[in-house]
N, CA, C and O atoms as a Maestro MAE file, in Angstrom:
{
 s_m_m2io_version
 :::
 2.0.0
}

f_m_ct {
 s_m_title
 :::
 protein
 m_atom[260] {
  # First column is atom index #
  i_m_mmod_type
  r_m_x_coord
  r_m_y_coord
  r_m_z_coord
  i_m_residue_number
  s_m_chain_name
  s_m_pdb_residue_name
  s_m_pdb_atom_name
  i_m_atomic_number
  :::
  1 25 -5.872 69.695 285.034 1 A "MET " " N  " 7
  2 3 -6.435 71.058 285.006 1 A "MET " " CA " 6
  3 2 -8.095 70.881 285.836 1 A "MET " " C  " 6
  4 15 -8.934 69.980 285.856 1 A "MET " " O  " 8
  5 25 -8.002 72.179 286.423 2 A "PHE " " N  " 7
  6 3 -9.694 71.677 287.373 2 A "PHE " " CA " 6
  7 2 -10.204 72.432 286.222 2 A "PHE " " C  " 6
  8 15 -9.625 72.995 285.293 2 A "PHE " " O  " 8
  9 25 -11.808 72.254 286.621 3 A "SER " " N  " 7
  10 3 -12.558 72.933 285.688 3 A "SER " " CA " 6
  11 2 -14.435 72.815 286.411 3 A "SER " " C  " 6
  12 15 -15.139 71.873 286.774 3 A "SER " " O  " 8
  13 25 -14.548 73.711 286.362 4 A "LYS " " N  " 7
  14 3 -15.982 74.014 286.774 4 A "LYS " " CA " 6
  15 2 -17.009 73.243 286.808 4 A "LYS " " C  " 6
  16 15 -18.018 73.217 287.514 4 A "LYS " " O  " 8
  17 25 -16.718 72.770 286.162 5 A "GLU " " N  " 7
  18 3 -17.913 71.164 285.973 5 A "GLU " " CA " 6
  19 2 -17.580 70.177 287.084 5 A "GLU " " C  " 6
  20 15 -18.367 69.395 287.618 5 A "GLU " " O  " 8
  21 25 -16.147 70.360 287.375 6 A "MET " " N  " 7
  22 3 -15.710 69.161 288.695 6 A "MET " " CA " 6
  23 2 -15.920 69.377 289.793 6 A "MET " " C  " 6
  24 15 -15.732 70.480 290.305 6 A "MET " " O  " 8
  25 25 -16.505 68.028 290.601 7 A "SER " " N  " 7
  26 3 -16.968 67.805 291.755 7 A "SER " " CA " 6
  27 2 -16.007 68.379 292.900 7 A "SER " " C  " 6
  28 15 -14.852 67.961 292.982 7 A "SER " " O  " 8
  29 25 -16.415 69.172 293.624 8 A "ILE " " N  " 7
  30 3 -15.635 69.652 294.713 8 A "ILE " " CA " 6
  31 2 -14.308 68.466 295.270 8 A "ILE " " C  " 6
  32 15 -13.149 68.618 295.658 8 A "ILE " " O  " 8
  33 25 -15.491 66.906 294.990 9 A "LEU " " N  " 7
  34 3 -14.451 65.829 295.824 9 A "LEU " " CA " 6
  35 2 -13.761 65.714 295.095 9 A "LEU " " C  " 6
  36 15 -12.630 65.880 295.552 9 A "LEU " " O  " 8
  37 25 -13.782 65.369 293.494 10 A "GLU " " N  " 7
  38 3 -13.053 65.048 292.378 10 A "GLU " " CA " 6
  39 2 -11.402 66.345 292.498 10 A "GLU " " C  " 6
  40 15 -10.245 66.007 292.247 10 A "GLU " " O  " 8
  41 25 -11.854 67.732 292.933 11 A "ALA " " N  " 7
  42 3 -11.060 68.060 292.580 11 A "ALA " " CA " 6
  43 2 -9.668 68.162 293.985 11 A "ALA " " C  " 6
  44 15 -8.529 68.521 293.684 11 A "ALA " " O  " 8
  45 25 -9.999 67.836 295.247 12 A "LEU " " N  " 7
  46 3 -9.633 67.330 296.683 12 A "LEU " " CA " 6
  47 2 -9.070 66.125 296.043 12 A "LEU " " C  " 6
  48 15 -8.100 65.925 296.774 12 A "LEU " " O  " 8
  49 25 -9.048 65.071 295.036 13 A "GLN " " N  " 7
  50 3 -8.705 64.168 295.574 13 A "GLN " " CA " 6
  51 2 -7.266 64.167 294.051 13 A "GLN " " C  " 6
  52 15 -6.441 63.314 293.726 13 A "GLN " " O  " 8
  53 25 -7.577 65.524 293.511 14 A "ALA " " N  " 7
  54 3 -6.666 65.834 292.436 14 A "ALA " " CA " 6
  55 2 -5.535 66.437 292.303 14 A "ALA " " C  " 6
  56 15 -4.777 66.399 291.334 14 A "ALA " " O  " 8
  57 25 -5.409 67.056 293.386 15 A "HIS " " N  " 7
  58 3 -4.042 67.638 293.852 15 A "HIS " " CA " 6
  59 2 -4.659 67.992 295.537 15 A "HIS " " C  " 6
  60 15 -5.663 68.567 295.957 15 A "HIS " " O  " 8
  61 25 -3.457 67.304 296.204 16 A "PRO " " N  " 7
  62 3 -3.272 67.355 297.659 16 A "PRO " " CA " 6
  63 2 -3.297 68.877 298.822 16 A "PRO " " C  " 6
  64 15 -3.465 68.892 300.042 16 A "PRO " " O  " 8
  65 25 -3.004 70.304 297.633 17 A "LYS " " N  " 7
  66 3 -3.214 71.372 298.474 17 A "LYS " " CA " 6
  67 2 -4.266 72.119 297.867 17 A "LYS " " C  " 6
  68 15 -4.351 73.264 298.312 17 A "LYS " " O  " 8
  69 25 -5.372 71.714 296.686 18 A "ALA " " N  " 7
  70 3 -6.053 72.050 296.748 18 A "ALA " " CA " 6
  71 2 -7.789 72.598 297.709 18 A "ALA " " C  " 6
  72 15 -8.615 73.466 297.428 18 A "ALA " " O  " 8
  73 25 -7.704 71.490 298.973 19 A "LYS " " N  " 7
  74 3 -8.333 72.050 299.999 19 A "LYS " " CA " 6
  75 2 -8.068 73.188 300.936 19 A "LYS " " C  " 6
  76 15 -8.862 73.591 301.786 19 A "LYS " " O  " 8
  77 25 -6.235 73.919 300.570 20 A "GLU " " N  " 7
  78 3 -6.443 75.176 301.192 20 A "GLU " " CA " 6
  79 2 -6.610 76.241 300.670 20 A "GLU " " C  " 6
  80 15 -6.962 77.297 301.197 20 A "GLU " " O  " 8
  81 25 -6.252 75.921 299.111 21 A "VAL " " N  " 7
  82 3 -7.275 76.658 298.094 21 A "VAL " " CA " 6
  83 2 -8.254 76.968 298.168 21 A "VAL " " C  " 6
  84 15 -8.416 78.146 297.848 21 A "VAL " " O  " 8
  85 25 -9.705 76.087 298.675 22 A "PHE " " N  " 7
  86 3 -10.265 76.163 298.887 22 A "PHE " " CA " 6
  87 2 -10.658 76.612 300.166 22 A "PHE " " C  " 6
  88 15 -11.845 76.935 300.115 22 A "PHE " " O  " 8
  89 25 -10.109 76.795 301.453 23 A "LYS " " N  " 7
  90 3 -10.587 77.300 302.283 23 A "LYS " " CA " 6
  91 2 -9.780 78.716 302.304 23 A "LYS " " C  " 6
  92 15 -10.049 79.501 303.214 23 A "LYS " " O  " 8
  93 25 -9.021 78.990 301.553 24 A "LEU " " N  " 7
  94 3 -8.564 80.302 301.567 24 A "LEU " " CA " 6
  95 2 -9.314 80.956 300.671 24 A "LEU " " C  " 6
  96 15 -8.962 82.135 300.665 24 A "LEU " " O  " 8
  97 25 -10.444 80.690 299.681 25 A "HIS " " N  " 7
  98 3 -11.451 81.511 299.220 25 A "HIS " " CA " 6
  99 2 -13.100 81.544 299.984 25 A "HIS " " C  " 6
  100 15 -14.158 81.899 299.463 25 A "HIS " " O  " 8
  101 25 -12.790 80.917 301.708 26 A "GLY " " N  " 7
  102 3 -13.650 80.797 302.047 26 A "GLY " " CA " 6
  103 2 -14.839 79.347 301.960 26 A "GLY " " C  " 6
  104 15 -15.999 79.341 302.372 26 A "GLY " " O  " 8
  105 25 -14.217 78.411 301.407 27 A "MET " " N  " 7
  106 3 -15.508 77.145 301.353 27 A "MET " " CA " 6
  107 2 -14.250 76.269 302.391 27 A "MET " " C  " 6
  108 15 -13.359 75.594 301.876 27 A "MET " " O  " 8
  109 25 -14.344 76.379 303.307 28 A "ALA " " N  " 7
  110 3 -14.330 75.595 304.135 28 A "ALA " " CA " 6
  111 2 -14.419 74.124 304.842 28 A "ALA " " C  " 6
  112 15 -13.688 73.361 305.474 28 A "ALA " " O  " 8
  113 25 -16.018 74.202 304.255 29 A "CYS " " N  " 7
  114 3 -16.644 73.095 305.164 29 A "CYS " " CA " 6
  115 2 -16.799 72.134 304.009 29 A "CYS " " C  " 6
  116 15 -17.891 71.912 303.485 29 A "CYS " " O  " 8
  117 25 -15.193 71.339 303.478 30 A "LEU " " N  " 7
  118 3 -14.849 70.033 302.663 30 A "LEU " " CA " 6
  119 2 -15.912 68.724 302.905 30 A "LEU " " C  " 6
  120 15 -16.502 67.942 302.160 30 A "LEU " " O  " 8
  121 25 -15.817 68.935 304.385 31 A "SER " " N  " 7
  122 3 -16.856 67.314 304.478 31 A "SER " " CA " 6
  123 2 -18.042 67.597 304.479 31 A "SER " " C  " 6
  124 15 -18.736 66.820 305.135 31 A "SER " " O  " 8
  125 25 -18.427 68.214 304.113 32 A "CYS " " N  " 7
  126 3 -19.993 68.673 303.846 32 A "CYS " " CA " 6
  127 2 -20.687 67.647 303.049 32 A "CYS " " C  " 6
  128 15 -20.010 67.411 302.049 32 A "CYS " " O  " 8
  129 25 -22.069 66.743 303.098 33 A "MET " " N  " 7
  130 3 -22.306 66.200 301.650 33 A "MET " " CA " 6
  131 2 -22.324 66.911 300.338 33 A "MET " " C  " 6
  132 15 -22.264 66.222 299.320 33 A "MET " " O  " 8
  133 25 -22.401 68.246 300.241 34 A "GLY " " N  " 7
  134 3 -22.503 68.890 298.965 34 A "GLY " " CA " 6
  135 2 -21.359 68.773 298.354 34 A "GLY " " C  " 6
  136 15 -21.415 68.864 297.128 34 A "GLY " " O  " 8
  137 25 -19.805 68.507 299.073 35 A "ALA " " N  " 7
  138 3 -18.391 68.597 298.493 35 A "ALA " " CA " 6
  139 2 -18.658 67.218 297.771 35 A "ALA " " C  " 6
  140 15 -17.826 67.255 296.864 35 A "ALA " " O  " 8
  141 25 -19.276 66.128 297.661 36 A "VAL " " N  " 7
  142 3 -19.414 64.880 297.210 36 A "VAL " " CA " 6
  143 2 -20.358 64.692 295.852 36 A "VAL " " C  " 6
  144 15 -20.306 63.682 295.150 36 A "VAL " " O  " 8
  145 25 -20.963 65.479 295.675 37 A "LYS " " N  " 7
  146 3 -21.093 65.821 294.523 37 A "LYS " " CA " 6
  147 2 -21.640 67.212 293.622 37 A "LYS " " C  " 6
  148 15 -22.011 67.320 292.453 37 A "LYS " " O  " 8
  149 25 -21.507 68.195 294.726 38 A "GLU " " N  " 7
  150 3 -21.640 69.237 294.390 38 A "GLU " " CA " 6
  151 2 -20.469 69.921 292.924 38 A "GLU " " C  " 6
  152 15 -19.345 69.471 292.700 38 A "GLU " " O  " 8
  153 25 -20.815 70.506 292.517 39 A "SER " " N  " 7
  154 3 -19.653 70.859 291.219 39 A "SER " " CA " 6
  155 2 -18.976 71.952 292.178 39 A "SER " " C  " 6
  156 15 -19.460 72.489 293.174 39 A "SER " " O  " 8
  157 25 -17.609 72.138 291.539 40 A "ILE " " N  " 7
  158 3 -16.443 74.147 291.880 40 A "ILE " " CA " 6
  159 2 -17.639 74.834 291.431 40 A "ILE " " C  " 6
  160 15 -17.881 75.646 292.324 40 A "ILE " " O  " 8
  161 25 -18.463 74.933 290.575 41 A "GLU " " N  " 7
  162 3 -19.081 76.195 290.158 41 A "GLU " " CA " 6
  163 2 -20.320 76.239 291.009 41 A "GLU " " C  " 6
  164 15 -20.594 77.380 291.379 41 A "GLU " " O  " 8
  165 25 -20.944 75.523 291.319 42 A "ALA " " N  " 7
  166 3 -22.349 75.244 292.620 42 A "ALA " " CA " 6
  167 2 -21.566 76.062 294.269 42 A "ALA " " C  " 6
  168 15 -21.959 76.869 295.112 42 A "ALA " " O  " 8
  169 25 -20.143 75.157 293.987 43 A "GLY " " N  " 7
  170 3 -19.910 75.930 295.555 43 A "GLY " " CA " 6
  171 2 -19.943 77.279 295.881 43 A "GLY " " C  " 6
  172 15 -20.637 77.891 296.693 43 A "GLY " " O  " 8
  173 25 -18.738 77.782 294.814 44 A "ALA " " N  " 7
  174 3 -18.228 79.056 294.072 44 A "ALA " " CA " 6
  175 2 -19.595 79.912 294.765 44 A "ALA " " C  " 6
  176 15 -19.617 80.606 295.782 44 A "ALA " " O  " 8
  177 25 -20.817 79.541 293.707 45 A "ASP " " N  " 7
  178 3 -21.862 79.993 294.022 45 A "ASP " " CA " 6
  179 2 -22.255 80.623 295.253 45 A "ASP " " C  " 6
  180 15 -22.079 81.746 295.724 45 A "ASP " " O  " 8
  181 25 -22.824 79.606 295.628 46 A "MET " " N  " 7
  182 3 -23.552 79.203 296.499 46 A "MET " " CA " 6
  183 2 -22.593 80.175 297.910 46 A "MET " " C  " 6
  184 15 -23.229 80.815 298.747 46 A "MET " " O  " 8
  185 25 -21.066 80.109 297.928 47 A "HIS " " N  " 7
  186 3 -20.393 80.644 298.957 47 A "HIS " " CA " 6
  187 2 -20.202 82.460 298.334 47 A "HIS " " C  " 6
  188 15 -19.369 83.119 298.956 47 A "HIS " " O  " 8
  189 25 -20.722 82.959 297.527 48 A "GLY " " N  " 7
  190 3 -20.926 83.875 296.524 48 A "GLY " " CA " 6
  191 2 -18.571 84.251 296.347 48 A "GLY " " C  " 6
  192 15 -17.676 85.044 296.637 48 A "GLY " " O  " 8
  193 25 -18.771 83.376 295.898 49 A "ILE " " N  " 7
  194 3 -17.257 83.351 295.372 49 A "ILE " " CA " 6
  195 2 -16.694 83.400 293.620 49 A "ILE " " C  " 6
  196 15 -17.117 82.633 292.755 49 A "ILE " " O  " 8
  197 25 -15.973 84.162 293.464 50 A "ASP " " N  " 7
  198 3 -15.930 84.796 291.938 50 A "ASP " " CA " 6
  199 2 -15.118 83.269 290.959 50 A "ASP " " C  " 6
  200 15 -13.890 83.230 290.890 50 A "ASP " " O  " 8
  201 25 -15.996 82.116 290.275 51 A "ILE " " N  " 7
  202 3 -15.519 81.351 290.074 51 A "ILE " " CA " 6
  203 2 -13.849 80.980 289.089 51 A "ILE " " C  " 6
  204 15 -12.975 80.122 288.969 51 A "ILE " " O  " 8
  205 25 -14.185 82.070 288.685 52 A "ASN " " N  " 7
  206 3 -12.437 82.366 287.292 52 A "ASN " " CA " 6
  207 2 -11.430 82.263 288.231 52 A "ASN " " C  " 6
  208 15 -10.590 81.387 288.027 52 A "ASN " " O  " 8
  209 25 -11.267 83.284 289.677 53 A "ILE " " N  " 7
  210 3 -10.454 83.620 290.347 53 A "ILE " " CA " 6
  211 2 -10.353 82.035 291.105 53 A "ILE " " C  " 6
  212 15 -9.205 81.706 291.403 53 A "ILE " " O  " 8
  213 25 -10.938 81.507 291.281 54 A "LEU " " N  " 7
  214 3 -11.005 80.008 292.025 54 A "LEU " " CA " 6
  215 2 -10.365 79.200 291.471 54 A "LEU " " C  " 6
  216 15 -9.270 78.799 291.867 54 A "LEU " " O  " 8
  217 25 -11.052 78.761 290.273 55 A "LEU " " N  " 7
  218 3 -10.274 78.294 289.585 55 A "LEU " " CA " 6
  219 2 -9.121 78.048 289.005 55 A "LEU " " C  " 6
  220 15 -8.546 76.975 288.816 55 A "LEU " " O  " 8
  221 25 -8.493 80.355 288.434 56 A "LYS " " N  " 7
  222 3 -6.549 80.038 288.511 56 A "LYS " " CA " 6
  223 2 -6.134 80.018 289.887 56 A "LYS " " C  " 6
  224 15 -4.924 79.836 290.023 56 A "LYS " " O  " 8
  225 25 -6.635 80.121 290.686 57 A "ASP " " N  " 7
  226 3 -5.604 79.653 291.990 57 A "ASP " " CA " 6
  227 2 -5.812 77.885 292.301 57 A "ASP " " C  " 6
  228 15 -5.081 77.232 293.045 57 A "ASP " " O  " 8
  229 25 -6.983 77.352 291.532 58 A "LEU " " N  " 7
  230 3 -7.210 76.093 291.840 58 A "LEU " " CA " 6
  231 2 -5.468 75.227 290.173 58 A "LEU " " C  " 6
  232 15 -4.769 74.214 290.196 58 A "LEU " " O  " 8
  233 25 -5.540 75.912 289.569 59 A "ASN " " N  " 7
  234 3 -4.726 75.736 288.461 59 A "ASN " " CA " 6
  235 2 -3.354 75.938 288.487 59 A "ASN " " C  " 6
  236 15 -2.513 75.064 288.276 59 A "ASN " " O  " 8
  237 25 -3.114 77.244 288.779 60 A "SER " " N  " 7
  238 3 -1.710 77.172 289.731 60 A "SER " " CA " 6
  239 2 -0.883 76.024 290.006 60 A "SER " " C  " 6
  240 15 0.156 75.542 289.555 60 A "SER " " O  " 8
  241 25 -2.150 75.626 291.377 61 A "LEU " " N  " 7
  242 3 -1.613 74.369 291.709 61 A "LEU " " CA " 6
  243 2 -0.820 73.390 290.327 61 A "LEU " " C  " 6
  244 15 0.392 73.176 290.304 61 A "LEU " " O  " 8
  245 25 -1.428 73.080 289.657 62 A "ALA " " N  " 7
  246 3 -0.829 71.922 288.457 62 A "ALA " " CA " 6
  247 2 0.046 72.801 288.007 62 A "ALA " " C  " 6
  248 15 0.942 71.973 287.842 62 A "ALA " " O  " 8
  249 25 0.483 73.701 287.703 63 A "ASP " " N  " 7
  250 3 1.556 75.151 287.335 63 A "ASP " " CA " 6
  251 2 2.591 74.676 288.355 63 A "ASP " " C  " 6
  252 15 3.566 74.009 288.008 63 A "ASP " " O  " 8
  253 25 2.417 74.946 289.307 64 A "ASN " " N  " 7
  254 3 3.620 74.373 290.278 64 A "ASN " " CA " 6
  255 2 3.834 72.857 290.887 64 A "ASN " " C  " 6
  256 15 4.710 72.472 291.661 64 A "ASN " " O  " 8
  257 25 3.188 72.418 290.528 65 A "SER " " N  " 7
  258 3 3.796 70.635 290.545 65 A "SER " " CA " 6
  259 2 5.107 70.258 290.262 65 A "SER " " C  " 6
  260 15 5.428 69.070 290.293 65 A "SER " " O  " 8
  :::
 }
 m_bond[259] {
  # First column is bond index #
  i_m_from
  i_m_to
  i_m_order
  :::
  1 1 2 1
  2 2 3 1
  3 3 4 2
  4 3 5 1
  5 5 6 1
  6 6 7 1
  7 7 8 2
  8 7 9 1
  9 9 10 1
  10 10 11 1
  11 11 12 2
  12 11 13 1
  13 13 14 1
  14 14 15 1
  15 15 16 2
  16 15 17 1
  17 17 18 1
  18 18 19 1
  19 19 20 2
  20 19 21 1
  21 21 22 1
  22 22 23 1
  23 23 24 2
  24 23 25 1
  25 25 26 1
  26 26 27 1
  27 27 28 2
  28 27 29 1
  29 29 30 1
  30 30 31 1
  31 31 32 2
  32 31 33 1
  33 33 34 1
  34 34 35 1
  35 35 36 2
  36 35 37 1
  37 37 38 1
  38 38 39 1
  39 39 40 2
  40 39 41 1
  41 41 42 1
  42 42 43 1
  43 43 44 2
  44 43 45 1
  45 45 46 1
  46 46 47 1
  47 47 48 2
  48 47 49 1
  49 49 50 1
  50 50 51 1
  51 51 52 2
  52 51 53 1
  53 53 54 1
  54 54 55 1
  55 55 56 2
  56 55 57 1
  57 57 58 1
  58 58 59 1
  59 59 60 2
  60 59 61 1
  61 61 62 1
  62 62 63 1
  63 63 64 2
  64 63 65 1
  65 65 66 1
  66 66 67 1
  67 67 68 2
  68 67 69 1
  69 69 70 1
  70 70 71 1
  71 71 72 2
  72 71 73 1
  73 73 74 1
  74 74 75 1
  75 75 76 2
  76 75 77 1
  77 77 78 1
  78 78 79 1
  79 79 80 2
  80 79 81 1
  81 81 82 1
  82 82 83 1
  83 83 84 2
  84 83 85 1
  85 85 86 1
  86 86 87 1
  87 87 88 2
  88 87 89 1
  89 89 90 1
  90 90 91 1
  91 91 92 2
  92 91 93 1
  93 93 94 1
  94 94 95 1
  95 95 96 2
  96 95 97 1
  97 97 98 1
  98 98 99 1
  99 99 100 2
  100 99 101 1
  101 101 102 1
  102 102 103 1
  103 103 104 2
  104 103 105 1
  105 105 106 1
  106 106 107 1
  107 107 108 2
  108 107 109 1
  109 109 110 1
  110 110 111 1
  111 111 112 2
  112 111 113 1
  113 113 114 1
  114 114 115 1
  115 115 116 2
  116 115 117 1
  117 117 118 1
  118 118 119 1
  119 119 120 2
  120 119 121 1
  121 121 122 1
  122 122 123 1
  123 123 124 2
  124 123 125 1
  125 125 126 1
  126 126 127 1
  127 127 128 2
  128 127 129 1
  129 129 130 1
  130 130 131 1
  131 131 132 2
  132 131 133 1
  133 133 134 1
  134 134 135 1
  135 135 136 2
  136 135 137 1
  137 137 138 1
  138 138 139 1
  139 139 140 2
  140 139 141 1
  141 141 142 1
  142 142 143 1
  143 143 144 2
  144 143 145 1
  145 145 146 1
  146 146 147 1
  147 147 148 2
  148 147 149 1
  149 149 150 1
  150 150 151 1
  151 151 152 2
  152 151 153 1
  153 153 154 1
  154 154 155 1
  155 155 156 2
  156 155 157 1
  157 157 158 1
  158 158 159 1
  159 159 160 2
  160 159 161 1
  161 161 162 1
  162 162 163 1
  163 163 164 2
  164 163 165 1
  165 165 166 1
  166 166 167 1
  167 167 168 2
  168 167 169 1
  169 169 170 1
  170 170 171 1
  171 171 172 2
  172 171 173 1
  173 173 174 1
  174 174 175 1
  175 175 176 2
  176 175 177 1
  177 177 178 1
  178 178 179 1
  179 179 180 2
  180 179 181 1
  181 181 182 1
  182 182 183 1
  183 183 184 2
  184 183 185 1
  185 185 186 1
  186 186 187 1
  187 187 188 2
  188 187 189 1
  189 189 190 1
  190 190 191 1
  191 191 192 2
  192 191 193 1
  193 193 194 1
  194 194 195 1
  195 195 196 2
  196 195 197 1
  197 197 198 1
  198 198 199 1
  199 199 200 2
  200 199 201 1
  201 201 202 1
  202 202 203 1
  203 203 204 2
  204 203 205 1
  205 205 206 1
  206 206 207 1
  207 207 208 2
  208 207 209 1
  209 209 210 1
  210 210 211 1
  211 211 212 2
  212 211 213 1
  213 213 214 1
  214 214 215 1
  215 215 216 2
  216 215 217 1
  217 217 218 1
  218 218 219 1
  219 219 220 2
  220 219 221 1
  221 221 222 1
  222 222 223 1
  223 223 224 2
  224 223 225 1
  225 225 226 1
  226 226 227 1
  227 227 228 2
  228 227 229 1
  229 229 230 1
  230 230 231 1
  231 231 232 2
  232 231 233 1
  233 233 234 1
  234 234 235 1
  235 235 236 2
  236 235 237 1
  237 237 238 1
  238 238 239 1
  239 239 240 2
  240 239 241 1
  241 241 242 1
  242 242 243 1
  243 243 244 2
  244 243 245 1
  245 245 246 1
  246 246 247 1
  247 247 248 2
  248 247 249 1
  249 249 250 1
  250 250 251 1
  251 251 252 2
  252 251 253 1
  253 253 254 1
  254 254 255 1
  255 255 256 2
  256 255 257 1
  257 257 258 1
  258 258 259 1
  259 259 260 2
  :::
 }
}
Protein backbone atom coordinates (compact mmCIF):
# COMPACT_ATOMS: atom_id res chain seq x y z
CA MET A 1 0.00 0.00 0.00
CA PHE A 2 1.24 3.44 -0.93
CA SER A 3 1.29 6.27 1.62
CA LYS A 4 1.97 10.00 1.35
CA GLU A 5 5.06 9.58 3.54
CA MET A 6 6.62 6.99 1.20
CA SER A 7 9.45 8.31 -0.96
CA ILE A 8 8.88 8.47 -4.69
CA LEU A 9 11.76 6.04 -5.14
CA GLU A 10 10.14 3.55 -2.74
CA ALA A 11 6.90 3.84 -4.70
CA LEU A 12 8.69 3.17 -7.97
CA GLN A 13 10.35 0.12 -6.45
CA ALA A 14 7.07 -1.12 -4.94
CA HIS A 15 5.21 -1.55 -8.24
CA PRO A 16 6.41 -1.57 -11.86
CA LYS A 17 3.44 0.50 -13.06
CA ALA A 18 3.83 3.27 -10.47
CA LYS A 19 5.91 5.20 -13.01
CA GLU A 20 2.90 5.29 -15.36
CA VAL A 21 0.66 6.69 -12.60
CA PHE A 22 3.16 9.43 -11.75
CA LYS A 23 3.45 10.36 -15.43
CA LEU A 24 -0.34 10.42 -15.79
CA HIS A 25 -0.43 13.02 -13.01
CA GLY A 26 2.30 15.17 -14.56
CA MET A 27 5.21 13.91 -12.48
CA ALA A 28 7.39 12.80 -15.38
CA CYS A 29 10.74 13.87 -13.90
CA LEU A 30 11.17 10.67 -11.91
CA SER A 31 14.90 10.50 -12.50
CA CYS A 32 15.52 13.84 -10.78
CA MET A 33 17.28 14.06 -7.43
CA GLY A 34 14.00 14.78 -5.64
CA ALA A 35 12.62 11.36 -6.52
CA VAL A 36 15.22 9.68 -4.31
CA LYS A 37 14.45 11.51 -1.06
CA GLU A 38 11.20 13.36 -1.68
CA SER A 39 7.96 11.94 -0.32
CA ILE A 40 5.00 11.34 -2.60
CA GLU A 41 3.20 14.15 -0.76
CA ALA A 42 6.05 16.64 -1.26
CA GLY A 43 6.25 15.77 -4.95
CA ALA A 44 2.50 16.13 -5.35
CA ASP A 45 2.58 19.51 -3.57
CA MET A 46 5.43 20.72 -5.76
CA HIS A 47 3.49 19.79 -8.92
CA GLY A 48 0.08 21.03 -7.70
CA ILE A 49 -1.39 17.52 -7.65
CA ASP A 50 -4.17 16.39 -5.32
CA ILE A 51 -2.42 13.86 -3.04
CA ASN A 52 -5.64 11.96 -2.38
CA ILE A 53 -6.28 11.30 -6.07
CA LEU A 54 -2.66 10.35 -6.68
CA LEU A 55 -2.68 7.90 -3.76
CA LYS A 56 -6.01 6.45 -4.90
CA ASP A 57 -4.54 5.78 -8.34
CA LEU A 58 -1.31 4.34 -6.93
CA ASN A 59 -3.17 2.10 -4.50
CA SER A 60 -5.43 0.84 -7.29
CA LEU A 61 -2.29 -0.77 -8.72
CA ALA A 62 -2.10 -3.02 -5.68
CA ASP A 63 -5.81 -3.82 -5.98
CA ASN A 64 -5.32 -4.90 -9.61
CA SER A 65 -2.27 -7.10 -9.02
